[in-house]
N, C-alpha and C positions, 0 to 999 in steps of 0.2 A: 403163165404165172398166175397164181391164185390171189384174189384180192384179200387185204387184211380183214380179219374179223373184228367187229366192234369190241372195245374193252368192256369188261364187266364193271358196273358202277361200284364205287367204294362203299363198304359197309360202314355205318356210323360207329364211332368209337364209344366204348362204354365210359360213363363218367367216372372220374377218379373218386376213390373212396377216401373220406377224411382220415388223417392219421389218428391212431388211437394211442394215446399216451397213458392209458389206464385211468383209474379214478384219481380225483384230485387228492394230493397229499397234505394240503393246507387245511386249516379249519374252514368248514363249509360256510360259516356265517360271514366270511370275508367275500364270498361270491367269486366272480371271475377276475383274475389279475389283469392289470393293464399290460404287464410284460412278465415273462417268465423265461427261465432257461437254466442252464447248468453246464458245468465242466467237471470232468472226472466224477467224483462221488459227492459233489456239492451242487445243490439246486436252489434256485431262488424264485420267488413270486412277489411282485410289487402291487400293492393295493392303494392307489393314491387317495381315494375318497376316505378310506379308513386310516390313512397315514400309517400303514403297516407294511413291513417287509418280512416275509416268511423265508426261513433258511432251513434246508434239510441237508444234514450230513449223515449219510447212512440211514438209520431208522429214527434219528433224533430230529425233531422239528422245533425251532425256536422262532419267536415273533419279536420284532424290533419296531420301536416307534421311530418313524422317519422324520417327524417334525415337519419343517417346511421344505425338506428336500424333495425335489422331483427327480427320482432315480432314473438314470438312463443306462448307459453301457456298463458292462460288468467285466471284471478281470479276476480270475482265480489263480493264485499261485501259492504253493506250499501250505495248503489247507486254510488259507485266508482269502477273503473276497473283498474287493474294492469296487465301488460304484462311482459313476460320474453323475454329478447333480449340477444344478445351476450355480452352486456355490463352489464347485470344484470337486476334487476327489474325496470320497467318504469311505472309511473303513467300517465294516460291519461292527467291529469291536467298539467303535465310537458311537454307535446308535444304542440307546437304552433298550434293554431286553424287557419285554412285558409278558405277562402270563395270560 
């Protein structure tokens, strides 16, 4: 019986490439969001320092003043978005829209 041949060492794996979500769709002056995401055709990006929430529905982007809310989780249903904050649930419609 012939002895086993030594195994060939494993080759190192290539590092993963970062995901490319394309260019930012929110105003550049807001910088990088603390959180962002989306469901269906509605996307959001939260900027706590600027106290702004950017919402994109299709090709339309709106900005909202978040006041003292620290936006957390998001839920989108029927074309509306609701967010969790330290004060409870907040509807986008309840946040003042800014230009």
